[in-house]
N, C-alpha and C positions, 0 to 999 in steps of 0.2 A: 577634422571633419568626419562625421559618421556617415555621410552620404556624398558621393562624388557624381559630377555630371560632365561627361565627355561628349562634345559635339563634333560630328564628322559627316560631311556630305549630306546634310539635312537630317541626320539621325542623332537624337540625344540618348546616350546610354547612361541611365541613372542607376548607380549601384549603392545599395545599402550595405554598409560595412561597420557593423557594431558587434564585434565578437563578444561572447562565443556563438550566439545564436540569433543575432540581428533583431532583438526585441525592439518594439517601437516606443521607446521611451521618449521623453520630452525633447532631448537633443536630436534624436532621429526625426521626429515630426517637424521640428523647426528647419532642419537641414533639407528635408524632403520638399517642404514648401519653397525654400530658397532655390533648390535645384529646378523645380517646376517653373519658378520665375525666370531663371536663366534660360531654360528651354523655350519658354514662350517668347521671351524678348528676342531670341535668336530666330524665331519663325521657323522652327524645325518642321519637317514633314511627318515625322513619327517619333514616338518616345518608346524606348525599351527599358522596362523596369526589372531589375534583377538583384540578386544578393551576392555578397562576397562569401567565400568559403563554401561550406557544405549546406548552408541553410539559405532559403529565400527570406522568410521572416517567420520566427517561431511564435509570434504573438505579441501581446502587450507586455510591458514590464510590470509584473504583478506587484513589485515593491511600491509602485506608485498608487496602488489601490487604497492605501491608507492615507493618502494625501489628497488635498482638494484638486479637482481636475484643472488643468492649465492648458490654455490655447498655445498652438493650434491643436485641435482635437482630431482624432483619427477619422471620425465621420466627415469632417471638413475636407481632409485630404482625399478620401475616397470619392467624395462628390466632385472635387476638382479634377481628379483623374478621369472621371466619367464625362465631365463637360469640357475637357481640355480641347483646344482648337485642333490639335493633331491627334490622330489615334494613338492610344497607349497599348502596348503589348506587354503582358507579364511574362517574362522569361524565367520560369520557375526552376531554378537550378538545384533546389533542395527543399526541405520540408516547408510547407506553407500552411501554417496552423493559426487559428484564431484570427487576429488582426491581419496576419499575413495573407490568409485566404481572402479576407475582406478587401484588402488592397487589390488582389488579383480580380475579384468580382467587379471592382470599379474600372478595370481595364477593358479595352475593346475585345482583346483576344488573350488566350492563356495557352502557353506552350510549356510543357513540363518534361524533365528528364525521366527516363524509365525508372519505375519503382519508387518514385518519390512519394512521401506521405502528405496527404492533404486532409484538412478537417477543420471543424469548428467545435473544439472540445471545451468551450467555456463552462458548460454545466458542471464539469469535473472540478472547477474552482468555485462553484457556488454562484456563478453569474450567468448572464445570457450574452450572446453576441451584441456588441454595442456600436458597430459601425456598418450596419446594414445587412448582416448575415441572414437574419431571420426573414428579411423582406426580399433581398435580391436572389438568394439561392432558390427559393421556391419558384420564382419567375423563370429561372434558368432551367431547372431540372424537374420541377413538379413538387407537389405537397408531400407525397409519400416518401420519396427518396430524401427530401430535405429533413423530414422528421427523423428518419433513421440516422442521419448524420448529426443533427443539432441536438435533438432531445436525448440521444444516447451518448453524445460526446464521442462518436466513433470516428476513427481516421481510416482513410482508404488509400490505396496505391494509385499511381497515375493511370494504370491500365483500366481500373474500374471507373475512375473519374472520367476517362475518355468515353467509355460506354454510356455513362450517365449523361454525357454532354456538359459536364462541369468544366472540362478543358477542351481545347480544340485540336491539339496535336501532342504526340509524344515524340520528342527528338533528343538525340544524344547531346546536341549543342543547341539549346533553345535560343541563345543570343544570335547565333549565326542564322538560325531558321527565321527568327523575327526580322533580321536585316533583309533576308532574301524574299520576304513576302511581297507579292505584287500589290501595287496600290489598290487595285480593284478588290482584292481579298479583304482589305481593311474597310473600304467604303461600303461594301456590301454587308458588313457585320454590324448590326445595331448594338448600341449600348444596352445593358440590361434594363435601364430605366425606361427604354423605349419599348420593351416587350410587353405583351398584354398580361393582365392579371392571371395567375395560375388558376386552373380549374379547382373548385372546392372538392375536397375528398373527406367527407364526414366519417367514412368507415376507417380510413387510415388514421384520422385524428383520434377516434374512439379507441382504436387498437393501441396507439401510442400512449394514451392516457392510462389504459389498463396495464401496459407493460411498465410504465413509470411507477405506478402504484405498487407493483410487485417487485421489480428489480431495483428501484431507486426509492424505496419506501422511506418516508420521512424527509426526503430532500425537497427543497422548495423551488429550486431553479428549473428542473425539467418541466413541471406543469406550466410554468410561466412561458418558457420557450415554446411549448406546444401551442399555447393560446396565441402567441405572436405569429407563429407560422400559419396557423389556421386563419388568422385575421388578414394575412397577406393576400388571400383570395377575394377579399371584399374592400380593402382599404386602398386609397390612392397611395402611391409610394411615399410621398412626403409625410402623410399622416401616419403610415405604418412605421417610418423611420423615427418619428417623434415618440411614438409609443414604445418602440424598442429602446431608444436612448434613455427614456425615463425609467424603464424597467432595469436597464443595466446600471444606471447611477444609484438606484435604490438598492439593488442587490450587492453592489461592491462594498457597501458598508455593513452588510448583515453579519450576524453571528456565524452563519454557516459559511459564508465566503471567507471570513477571517479564519475559521477553523481549517478549511480546505487549503488555504494559502499556507497556513502554519505547517500542515502535514507535507505539502509540496516542497517547501523549503527545507524541512527536516529530512525528507527523502533525498533531496539534492545534496545536502551536506553529508549524509551517510554514503551516497554514491561516490563521493570524493575520496573516501577511505580506500587505501590500497593503491592509490595512484603512484605513490613514491615509496621507495625502499622495498626490502624483501627480494626474494627470488621466485622464479616461476616453478610451480610444482608440475612434474612430468609423470611421476609414478606414485601410487598410493596403495596402502593395505587397508582394508576395512574388515573389522572383526565383528562377526554377527551377520547372518544373512536373513534375518527376519524382515518385517515390513520396513523398519527404519534403515537397517544396514543395506538392504537391497536398493532402497531409494537413494541413499547416499552414493552407493557405488554407481548407480545409473546416472545420477546427476554429474558426478565427476567425469564419467566416460563421455558425456555429451559435450564437454569442453576440451576433449582431447587427452584426458589423463588416463593412463593405463592402470587398471585396478585389479589387485589380487584380493579376493574375498575369502575369509577364513571362517571355517566352521569346525565343530568338534569331531565329527565322524562322517563317514561316507553318506549315511542317510541324510544327515543335516545338510551336507554339501548339495545333494540332489534337490532338497527343498529350497535351498538358497538359489540354485541355478534356475529353478522354476519361478521363484519370485522375481528375479531379474528378467527372465524371459517374458513374464507376464507384462512387465512395464514396457518392454519393446513391442509386444503385441498390441498393447493399448495405443502406443504411439503410431503404429501402422493403421489401426482402426480410425484414429483421429486425423489421419492424413499428414502427420508430422514427418514421416519417413516411409520409404518403400519397404516392402517385405525383404527384398534383396539387401537394401541398405541396413536394415535391422540385423539380418543374419551376419553381415560383414562386421558391423560394429560389435556385436556380441562376441564374435570369434576373435577380433583383433584387440579389443579393449578390455576384455574380462578373462580372468583365470580364477579357478576355484580350488580351494585347498582344505584338506582335513588335517588340522593341527598346524604347528608352526615350523616343522622341519622342511627345509628346502624352499622357504619363502624367498621370492626375489627381493633384492634390496629396494627400498622405497624412500621417497622424499618425505612422505607423511604417512602416519598410521592413525586411523580413526576408529576408536572403540565404540560399538553400538550394541552392547549386550544389556541384559536386564539390570534393574537398579538394586544391586547388592554390592556393598563395599568390598567384601572379601573376593568376590568373583572378579570385579574390576581390577583389584590389585594383582590378582593372579594373571590376568590378561597382560597387564603392563610388565610384569616380571618376565613373562614369556616373550613379549615383544623386545624387551631390552636384550635378551639373550639371542634372539633370532635376527635382529636388525642392527644396523650400524649405530654408533653412539651419537650421531648427529641427526638421525631421523626424527622429525617433529612428531610428538606423541600427543594426541587429542582425545579427550573423553567427551562423549555425547550425553553425559549425565544430565538429568533434569533437576535434581534436588541435591544430590550428594556433594560433599565437600571435595573439590578437586585437590586441595592441598593434602587431604587425608589419602586420596587415591594415589597421589604421586610420592608418598613417603618411601624413601629408600631408592628412588630412581637414580641411575647414573645420569649426570648432566641434566638436572631438573630444569635448567633454563629452556630446554626444548619442549617443555610440557605446558599445556593449557586446556581449557574447556572449549568445546565447539558444539553448542547446543542447537541442533537443527530442530525445526518444527515439522510435524508430520502432516501430509506426506512430504518428505524432504525434497523430492524433485519438483514439487509444485509450490510449496510455501516459500515466500521470499525471505522471511525473517530468519536470521541466525544470531544467537547471542555468542559473542566471543569473550570467553571468561579468562581474565588475567589471574593466574595462580601467583602465589607469593614469590616464586622464583622465575616466572616467565621472562625470558630475555626479550628486549625490544626487537631484535631481528626475527625472533620467532613470531611475535605478534604481527610484524610488518609482512612477513611471508604469508601468514594465514589470511590477513586482510586482503592481500593481493589475490589470493585464491578465491575468497568470497566475492570479490569484485568480478573476477572472471566468471564465476557461477551466476552472476547477475543477482546476487542476494543483497538484501538490506542488512548490513552488519551493524550490530550495536555492541559496543564494548561494555563489559560489566565486571565488577569485582566479585569476590567470593562471599556468598551468604546462602542460607538455605532457600533454594528456589530461584536464586539470582534475581532478575527483575520481574519477569513475567509470571513465573509460577509462585513467587512470593506474593505478588499482588493478587493473583487468582485465589490463593489460599485464604488471604484476608477477606476478600470479597465473599467467598463461600462461607466463611465463618460468620460474618455479619448476617448473611442470608439465613443461616441456621438459627441465629439468635431470633430473627424475626419469625421463623417457624415456631420456635418455642413460645413466643409471646402472642401469637395469634394468626399469623399468615399460613397459607397452605402452599405446597410446592408449585402447583399450577398457577397460583396467583402471583408468586414471585417471578416465575418464568414469563408470564404474560406482561407484567409490568416492565421487565427488562427488555423484552422484545419491543414493546411500545416505545421505550427509550431509544431503540435502534440497535441493540445488540443482535448479533446474528442468531443467537440462541440464548435461552435462559440458563442459569447455572445448573439446574437439575437436569435439564435436557442434555447439557454438555456432559455431565457426569454419566448419564445413561449411555451416551455415545462412546465415551472413552472407557467406561467400566468403573463401577463403584469400588472394585478391589484396589485400584491404583491409589486413590485418595485414602482408602482404609489402611493400606500398608504404610503410607506416609504418616498418618496420625499415630499408628503404633510405633513407628520409628522415633517420632518426636515425643512420645509419651504424654499425649494430650490428656488422657484420662486422669493422670495424677500430677500434672504439671502445676507447680505453685503459681498463683497469681494469674491463672488462665481460666476463663469461663468455658468449661467443657460442655458441649452439647452432644448427647449420646445418640441422637436420632439416626444418623448415618451408620454408626457402628452397629446399632441394633438391627438395622435392615440387613446388613451383611451377616451378622452372627446368627440371627433368628430366622431369617427367611431364605438366605442364599441367593437373593435377587441381586444380580451384578450389572444390570442394565440390558441394553439391546442384545448383547451376545447370549444372554440366558432367557430372552423373551420377556423379561420383567425387571424393573428397577424402581426408580422413583415413580415410574408410570407402568401401566399395563400396556402390552403391545399385541396387536393383531396385524401381522405384516408390517407395513410402514405406519400404520395408524396408532397413535398413542392416546391413551385416555387416563385421566386421574385415577389413582388406585385407592379404593377404600381401605385396603390393608395398610398402605403407607399413611394415609390420613389418620387412621386409628393409632398408629405408633406415634405420630406427631402430637395428637391431642393427649395421648396417655403420658408422654414425656412432660407436657405442660402441667398436667395434674400432679405428676410425681414431684415436680419442682415447686408446686404450690403457686403456680402462676394462673391468674384469671385471664383467659384469652380475650383478645380484643380485635376488632377488624383493622386491617391496614389498607389505606387507600393507595392507589398505584403511585401517586406522586411521593408519598412517604417512603414506599419501598425503594423507589429510584433514588430519592435524596439520601437515604442511609447507605445504600449500596455504593453509590458514586462517591460519597464522603469517605467510605472505607478505602476505596481504591486510591483516592487522592491523598488521604492520610498516609497510607503505606508508601505511596510514591514519594511523598515528602520525607518520610523516614529514610528511604533508600537514598535520596539526594543528600540528606544530612550525614549519612554514614559514608558517603563517597562511593557507593556501589555503582550508581549511574553517574555519567559525566555531565549530563544536562537534562533538564525537564523534557526537552524534545525527544531525547532517546527513549525515555519512559513512554512517551506518547506513541512513538513508532512501534515499540514492542506490543503495546495493548491494541493498537489499530491493526497491525499486520499479523499478530499471533493469537489474539483472543477475541476478535470480532467486535471490538469497541467501534462505534460508528465513526467512520472517517470524517463525516460532516460535522461531528462535534469536536474533532481535533485531538482527542485523547484526554485522559483524566487531568493531566497537569494544565493543559491549555484551557480546558473547560473551567477548572477551578480559578485560574487567573481571570478569565473572561467574565465569570460571574462575580468575582471579587473575593480576595483572600480573607478580608475581614469578615465577610459573611460566612465563609467556610469555618473560620476560627470560632465564630459564635455558635455554629451548629455543633462543632466538635466539643466545645465546652459544655453545651447542654447535654449532649449524649454522654460525655464522661461523668457529669454530675449524676446522671440517672443510672449509669452502668459502668463504673470505673474499671471493672475487670475486662470489659470488651473494648474500651476506647482510651487511647492516649493521644496527646497532642505533641507532634514533632516540634522541636525547638526552632527549626528553620522557619516554620509558619509564623511563630510569634515574632521572629526577627523581621520577616518580610512585612508583616502588618505594622510593626513599630517603625520601621525605616521607610516604608513605601517603595522599597526596591523590588524590581522584578526578580523572580526566582532564578532566572539565568544569570543575573549579576551576582546574586548571593552565592550561587554555585561556583562561579569563577573565583570569588574572593575567599571561599571557605577552605 
């Protein structure tokens, strides 16, 4: 049984016990109805509804969203709680999210443990509340607070919920508190359905719509939720509930809901890495105190690791100390820690060293110096001499071959790549790169560390750029081809922003610096590489103008402060390259730009799967969503390709390849998937 009902002295204690987080799947819903039948037949005086373990109810079972709805439905259970002959008290022992909070809203009273999370975050899964949340919550706390919770998918703690009137009390033992309530306290408390309509708040609704258009651009669920909440001020409850349920059922089958569920489950799978095996890291050495190294050192210290940061000389040490100190100062400004706490952590968790002499022994050493093979090899040679033979050695390289970096290392089984994304203390993604000799215990220990850091770890094999930067390079290459054929940088960027990318490819290059990609192209020898369509535009910008992006005040765009404008200088270089190549420029519509760019991402992702660099399509999607601004609500390039149809993608790639064989190839795994009808995940498992 997923639900138990214990009756004692006129009180029915109904406990939801569906580990790990008590989601309201079909079995729970059926058992809840049975428990309520038992309580009603016994003629109890009150019902206490609670959860087993650390969760009240974490919401619906998202796996059921792809199946036809099956009775009993959650709205029916909430309605029954509200109309039950005896008052129902929700004893909220842990997180009450989504359907869990809707169950609580159907109860007469709500008592929660201190600090517990409450919310209706359905919009983050592409749906809206479907069991009364958009109608009952505004009646209880008002339109404006309900908008803040539902339309933004925000969760709050019990103390804030008490201030809002969402719950009635905060108690360490809510079940005991519910038992001890005087009968008068319950009879005086009306059900939410008996409360008057909330007061209309057109200003709050308009503000919520504007915020959704800015912060949740392209997402369909938030505006629908806002409309439902606004309608709660004019519709009778039963009519509002019908409208909400219809919207929920419509949204659960939508492309966006499917994409967001895909990312949710991929994140959950990634979060499970590091649960088993490996050992805890207590001490670390970080080499390089620039932006990346300082952020890695700071992140490690926040989870209790003692960090020795190594620089080349005394002046560089002071710069590194300042970089780390700045991160602590920012944490104090944001209210994440006190000034005294920051000073203590900086003193206790960090040491700074010029050179490798006298370094403390460490469980792991992470190299974060600039992208030069000889420099990185020299770092690891020095680390091998300074540290014990069992210290895990990790390179934070973005593109270079970890196997080449590790050549000559003693005990190469302890070596791997650990590619953090900048800023490393903020970005959740980290690519964990298996070098050819990486030992399983090394991988397990590093995954244990990434889990402790609360990172989303994606395992990858060795290739140029690994998963993310390899796809990024391909994406930029195809965008450059479109420049040569007729598009302009601002047009490509606008199209990709319209698709939902956080920034367009040329805006991103200006932010990171044109010299980074320039150096990589030189390293790969693109200008003379056989079988490769070389586009000289970006190299000409660096060679002829010295424009390196925002850091020089000009790049693909001209800049005045934070304002960017299309550059006549760049547009002239673009059109000149078209003329030099003998290409008659043509206009590109936004949808064609998006189609080509996303096809390039998907094709490169498929090649990565085919080569075994990524372990699953979902891993590729996680990298692009969390590392490169791919819209979460589209699910990532692999999910999107499958949702839109792999046969359609194959047709597009074949047409592109026929027109431009130097720029387009077709991964064999795509042909196999179309021929067999198998999902990419299945093909990946069997390849």
